[in-house]
C-alpha positions as CSV (number, residue, x, y, z in Angstrom):
1,M,0.0,0.0,0.0
2,D,1.3,3.5,-0.9
3,F,1.0,6.2,1.9
4,D,1.0,9.9,1.2
5,F,3.3,10.4,4.1
6,P,6.9,9.2,4.9
7,F,7.5,6.2,7.1
8,R,10.5,4.6,8.8
9,K,11.7,1.1,9.8
10,I,11.0,1.1,13.6
11,I,11.6,-1.7,16.1
12,H,10.1,-1.6,19.6
13,V,12.0,-4.0,21.9
14,D,10.3,-5.0,25.1
15,M,11.9,-7.3,27.6
16,D,9.8,-10.1,29.0
17,A,8.7,-9.6,32.7
18,F,12.1,-7.9,33.1
19,Y,12.5,-7.4,36.8
20,A,11.1,-10.8,37.7
21,S,13.1,-12.4,34.9
22,V,16.3,-11.0,36.3
23,E,15.5,-12.3,39.7
24,Q,14.8,-15.8,38.3
25,L,18.1,-15.6,36.3
26,D,20.2,-14.7,39.4
27,N,18.4,-17.3,41.6
28,P,17.8,-20.5,39.7
29,E,15.5,-21.8,42.5
30,L,12.9,-19.2,41.4
31,K,12.8,-20.4,37.8
32,G,9.4,-21.8,36.8
33,K,7.8,-20.4,40.0
34,P,5.4,-17.5,40.4
35,V,7.5,-14.5,41.5
36,A,6.6,-10.9,42.3
37,V,9.1,-8.1,42.7
38,G,7.9,-5.8,45.4
39,G,6.4,-6.0,48.8
40,G,4.3,-8.9,50.1
41,S,3.1,-7.0,53.3
42,P,-0.5,-5.7,53.5
43,R,0.9,-2.3,52.4
44,G,3.3,-3.7,49.8
45,V,2.8,-3.2,46.0
46,V,3.9,-5.4,43.1
47,S,6.4,-3.8,40.9
48,A,6.6,-6.7,38.4
49,A,5.3,-10.2,38.1
50,S,6.7,-13.3,36.3
51,Y,4.6,-15.0,33.7
52,E,4.0,-17.9,36.1
53,A,2.4,-15.3,38.5
54,R,0.5,-13.5,35.8
55,K,-1.5,-16.8,35.1
56,F,-3.1,-16.1,38.5
57,G,-3.9,-12.5,37.7
58,V,-1.0,-11.0,39.4
59,R,-0.1,-7.7,37.9
60,S,2.2,-4.7,38.5
61,A,0.7,-1.9,40.8
62,M,-1.4,-4.6,42.4
63,S,-1.4,-4.6,46.2
64,G,0.7,-7.3,47.8
65,Y,-2.2,-8.5,49.9
66,L,-4.4,-9.0,46.7
67,A,-1.5,-10.7,44.8
68,Q,-0.9,-13.2,47.6
69,R,-4.6,-13.9,47.8
70,N,-4.8,-14.5,44.0
71,C,-1.7,-16.7,44.1
72,P,-1.0,-18.3,47.6
73,D,2.3,-19.7,46.4
74,L,3.5,-16.3,45.2
75,I,7.2,-15.6,46.1
76,F,8.1,-12.0,46.8
77,V,11.6,-10.6,46.3
78,K,12.8,-7.1,47.0
79,P,13.7,-4.9,44.0
80,R,17.3,-4.5,43.1
81,F,17.3,-1.5,40.7
82,D,21.1,-1.3,40.6
83,R,21.1,-4.8,39.1
84,Y,18.3,-4.0,36.7
85,K,20.2,-0.9,35.5
86,E,23.3,-3.0,35.0
87,V,21.5,-5.5,32.7
88,S,19.7,-2.7,31.0
89,K,23.1,-1.1,30.0
90,Q,24.1,-4.5,28.5
91,I,21.0,-4.6,26.4
92,R,21.4,-1.0,25.4
93,R,24.9,-1.7,24.1
94,I,23.4,-4.4,21.8
95,F,21.1,-1.8,20.4
96,L,23.8,0.6,19.7
97,E,25.7,-2.1,17.6
98,Y,22.9,-1.5,15.0
99,T,21.8,2.1,15.3
100,D,22.5,5.3,17.3
101,L,18.8,6.1,17.0
102,V,17.8,4.5,20.2
103,E,15.1,5.9,22.4
104,P,14.7,4.2,25.8
105,L,11.3,4.4,27.4
106,S,12.4,2.7,30.6
107,L,15.0,0.1,31.7
108,D,13.2,-2.7,29.9
109,E,12.0,-1.2,26.6
110,A,13.2,1.1,23.8
111,Y,12.5,2.2,20.2
112,L,15.1,1.7,17.5
113,D,15.1,3.4,14.0
114,V,16.9,1.0,11.7
115,T,15.9,2.7,8.4
116,E,19.6,3.2,7.9
117,N,21.7,0.9,10.2
118,K,25.3,0.1,11.0
119,V,25.2,-3.5,9.7
120,G,23.8,-2.6,6.3
121,N,20.8,-5.1,6.7
122,P,17.7,-3.9,4.8
123,S,15.4,-6.1,6.8
124,A,14.2,-4.7,10.1
125,T,12.6,-8.1,10.8
126,L,15.9,-9.8,10.7
127,I,17.6,-7.1,12.7
128,A,14.9,-7.6,15.5
129,K,15.6,-11.3,15.4
130,E,19.3,-10.8,15.7
131,I,19.0,-8.4,18.6
132,R,16.7,-10.7,20.5
133,Q,19.1,-13.6,20.0
134,K,22.1,-11.4,21.2
135,I,20.1,-10.4,24.3
136,W,19.6,-14.1,25.0
137,D,23.2,-15.0,24.3
138,R,24.7,-12.2,26.5
139,T,22.2,-12.0,29.3
140,G,20.2,-15.2,29.4
141,L,16.9,-13.1,29.1
142,T,14.2,-13.1,26.5
143,A,12.8,-10.1,24.7
144,S,9.9,-9.5,22.3
145,A,9.8,-7.1,19.5
146,G,7.4,-5.2,17.2
147,I,8.4,-4.0,13.8
148,S,6.6,-1.6,11.6
149,I,6.5,1.9,9.8
150,N,6.2,4.1,12.9
151,K,6.6,4.0,16.7
152,F,2.9,3.6,17.5
153,I,2.4,0.4,15.4
154,A,5.7,-1.1,16.4
155,K,4.8,-0.7,20.2
156,V,1.4,-2.3,19.7
157,A,3.0,-5.2,17.6
158,S,5.6,-6.0,20.3
159,D,2.8,-7.2,22.6
160,Y,1.4,-9.7,20.0
161,N,3.7,-12.7,20.4
162,K,4.9,-12.2,24.0
163,P,6.9,-13.7,25.5
164,N,10.0,-14.3,23.5
165,G,8.4,-13.5,20.1
166,Q,8.1,-10.8,17.5
167,K,5.6,-9.4,15.0
168,T,6.1,-7.5,11.8
169,V,3.4,-5.3,10.4
170,N,4.5,-4.6,6.9
171,P,3.5,-1.3,5.0
172,E,0.8,-3.1,3.0
173,E,-0.6,-4.7,6.2
174,V,-0.9,-1.6,8.3
175,I,-4.5,-0.5,7.5
176,Q,-6.0,-4.0,7.9
177,F,-4.0,-4.5,11.1
178,L,-5.3,-1.2,12.6
179,E,-8.8,-1.8,11.4
180,E,-9.0,-5.3,13.1
181,L,-7.4,-4.2,16.2
182,D,-9.3,-4.2,19.5
183,I,-9.5,-0.6,20.7
184,R,-8.1,-1.8,24.1
185,K,-5.0,-2.7,22.2
186,F,-4.4,0.8,21.0
187,Y,-1.4,2.3,22.8
188,G,-2.7,5.4,24.7
189,V,-6.2,4.0,25.2
190,G,-6.6,3.2,28.9
191,K,-9.3,1.5,30.8
192,V,-11.4,4.7,31.2
193,T,-11.0,5.8,27.6
194,A,-11.9,2.3,26.3
195,E,-15.1,2.3,28.4
196,K,-16.0,5.7,27.0
197,M,-15.4,4.4,23.4
198,Y,-17.5,1.4,24.0
199,K,-20.4,3.6,25.0
200,L,-19.9,5.5,21.7
201,G,-20.0,2.3,19.7
202,I,-16.2,2.1,19.2
203,F,-14.9,-1.4,19.7
204,T,-12.3,-1.8,16.9
205,G,-10.0,0.2,14.9
206,K,-12.5,0.1,12.0
207,D,-15.1,1.6,14.3
208,L,-12.8,4.4,15.3
209,K,-11.8,5.1,11.7
210,E,-15.5,5.7,10.9
211,K,-15.7,8.6,13.3
212,S,-14.9,12.1,12.0
213,L,-12.2,14.4,13.4
214,E,-14.9,16.7,14.6
215,F,-16.6,13.9,16.5
216,L,-13.4,12.7,18.2
217,D,-12.3,16.1,19.1
218,G,-15.8,16.8,20.6
219,H,-15.6,13.6,22.8
220,F,-11.8,13.3,23.5
221,G,-10.4,16.8,23.3
222,K,-6.7,17.0,22.2
223,S,-6.5,13.2,22.0
224,G,-9.1,13.2,19.3
225,K,-6.6,14.1,16.6
226,F,-4.2,11.6,17.8
227,Y,-6.8,8.8,17.5
228,Y,-7.9,10.0,14.1
229,N,-4.4,9.9,12.8
230,V,-3.0,6.6,14.3
231,V,-5.9,4.5,13.1
232,R,-4.9,5.7,9.6
233,G,-1.3,4.7,10.2
234,I,-0.2,8.3,10.7
235,H,2.3,8.9,13.5
236,H,5.1,11.3,12.8
237,S,6.9,11.0,16.2
238,T,10.6,10.3,15.4
239,V,13.0,8.2,17.5
240,K,14.8,10.6,19.7
241,P,18.0,9.3,21.3
242,H,17.8,12.0,24.0
243,R,14.3,12.3,25.2
244,I,13.3,15.6,26.7
245,P,11.2,15.0,29.9
246,K,7.7,16.3,30.1
247,S,7.8,16.3,33.9
248,V,10.0,15.6,36.8
249,G,8.6,14.2,40.1
250,A,9.2,12.5,43.4
251,E,6.9,10.5,45.6
252,R,6.8,8.4,48.8
253,T,4.7,5.6,50.1
254,F,4.2,5.5,53.9
255,F,4.5,2.6,56.1
256,E,1.3,3.7,58.0
257,N,-1.6,5.7,56.5
258,L,-1.6,9.4,57.2
259,S,-5.1,10.8,58.4
260,S,-4.3,14.5,58.8
261,E,-2.7,17.2,56.7
262,V,-0.6,18.1,59.7
263,F,1.2,14.8,59.5
264,M,1.8,15.2,55.8
265,L,3.7,18.5,55.9
266,E,7.0,16.9,57.0
267,K,6.6,14.2,54.4
268,L,6.1,16.9,51.7
269,D,9.1,18.7,52.9
270,H,11.3,15.6,52.2
271,I,9.6,15.0,48.9
272,A,10.1,18.6,47.8
273,Q,13.8,18.4,48.7
274,E,14.2,15.3,46.6
275,L,12.5,16.9,43.7
276,E,14.7,19.9,44.0
277,R,17.8,17.6,43.9
278,R,16.6,16.0,40.7
279,L,15.8,19.3,39.1
280,Q,19.2,20.7,39.9
281,K,20.8,17.6,38.5
282,S,19.0,17.9,35.2
283,K,19.2,21.8,35.2
284,I,15.5,22.0,34.8
285,A,12.7,24.3,36.0
286,G,8.9,24.3,35.5
287,K,5.7,26.2,36.1
288,T,3.1,23.6,36.8
289,V,3.2,22.0,40.2
290,T,1.1,18.8,40.8
291,L,0.3,17.2,44.1
292,K,-0.4,13.4,43.8
293,I,-2.5,11.8,46.5
294,K,-3.1,8.1,46.7
295,Y,-5.7,7.1,49.4
296,S,-5.7,3.9,51.4
297,D,-8.4,2.4,49.1
298,F,-5.9,3.0,46.2
299,T,-8.0,5.8,44.6
300,L,-5.7,8.5,43.1
301,Q,-6.2,12.2,43.1
302,T,-4.1,15.0,41.5
303,R,-4.2,18.7,42.2
304,S,-2.3,21.2,40.1
305,K,-1.4,24.9,39.9
306,T,0.4,26.7,37.1
307,L,2.6,29.6,38.3
308,P,3.5,32.6,36.1
309,Y,7.2,31.9,36.5
310,Y,9.6,28.9,36.4
311,V,10.5,27.3,39.8
312,A,13.1,24.8,40.8
313,S,13.7,25.5,44.5
314,K,12.4,23.4,47.3
315,D,10.8,26.3,49.1
316,L,8.7,27.5,46.2
317,I,7.6,24.0,45.3
318,L,6.7,23.2,48.8
319,E,4.8,26.4,49.3
320,T,2.6,25.5,46.2
321,A,2.3,21.8,47.3
322,K,0.9,23.0,50.7
323,E,-1.6,25.2,49.0
324,L,-2.7,22.3,46.9
325,L,-2.9,20.1,49.9
326,Y,-5.3,22.4,51.7
327,Q,-7.3,23.1,48.6
328,S,-9.9,20.7,49.6
329,A,-10.7,18.2,52.3
330,L,-9.0,14.7,52.1
331,E,-11.4,11.9,51.1
332,N,-9.7,9.2,53.1
333,S,-6.4,8.3,54.9
334,V,-3.4,8.7,52.6
335,R,-0.8,6.0,51.7
336,L,1.2,8.0,49.2
337,L,2.2,11.6,48.4
338,G,4.0,12.9,45.4
339,I,5.0,16.2,43.8
340,S,5.8,16.7,40.3
341,L,6.8,19.7,38.1
342,A,5.6,20.1,34.5
343,N,5.3,22.8,31.8
344,L,9.2,22.7,31.9
345,N,11.7,25.1,30.4
346,T,12.6,22.2,28.1
347,E,9.4,22.6,26.1
348,K,10.9,25.4,24.0
349,K,13.9,23.2,23.2
350,K,11.6,20.4,22.3
351,K,9.7,22.7,19.9
352,E,12.9,23.8,18.3
353,E,14.1,20.2,17.8
354,T,10.7,19.2,16.2
355,Q,11.0,22.1,13.7
356,K,14.5,20.9,12.7
357,E,13.3,17.3,12.0
358,T,13.7,16.5,8.4
359,V,11.1,14.7,6.4
360,S,12.3,11.2,5.6
361,V,12.3,10.0,2.0
362,Q,9.6,7.5,1.0
363,L,11.4,4.2,0.4
364,K,10.4,0.7,-1.0
365,F,11.1,-1.2,2.2
366,D,12.1,-4.9,2.8
367,F,10.6,-5.5,6.2
């Protein structure tokens, strides 16, 4: 199929149950057993779960209590982020053997643009296969991959043949692939948005494609145009080796729930201090302060305020966070507080870089 817009050869590599797989790799006694990285106490939270645990419905962000109830034989291990970062660097070095256009999303996933690559291989499918094999040979871990004409489709495709598999969506297959796609599989469509789409009669990509831009704008605001474009295979975001952050934050989960704002002030002071440290390290400032509150029943609330000037100091951030805390009464006791800063002074730089991006030449691709 011919497109009236340029496309690239993009690979999305996603490690399989990364944290849990590293723990099983380092401790052979855990292999083949249901493992959860995180806390198993009533206040603990699952950071990652092995595939053996996922069969019982154990998922990341689930409370340790519920995870243990779903899977009585679940084994909890404490997270070792230094070890995960070490392995992640090994994997990153493999990516760089093929291209310098590597955009990490986290320790366990990244986008690669291999339109032009260091090994002179015209097939992104074969490159993905080589990369996954090298990851296995050098780390003993498995990875899955999605390959297609842009980042959006590649990311959706990487989830298709997990674990330890890959899927290529060739240019001529893109439209049919997107039309047949369950709306819940669209990257960027969460549970709440999916429910809203269901009520509007949108269950598949084909249903979404039948809606006009005006309809989608009216029901989904700024996201409307995104949905309108991606279902047509249009996603111009390029692979950026140095991603500019949209926000910087810090948060803390408490051993005991906090029931009064008075008890939270000292905690917010520490969080604001950590946020200041991160901002100074990255030489970043921002205008929008957001207070994140997670209640004991796991419901989440955010409160934001945009200032007329950039801030990066602890005192100014803390002052605004306190104001947000007292903005309205708490709905329940609190288990987590967080402060983040957005509307950063990096936005101007991001806009300038976007304007500099060159339009790629339409190629006849061998995927």
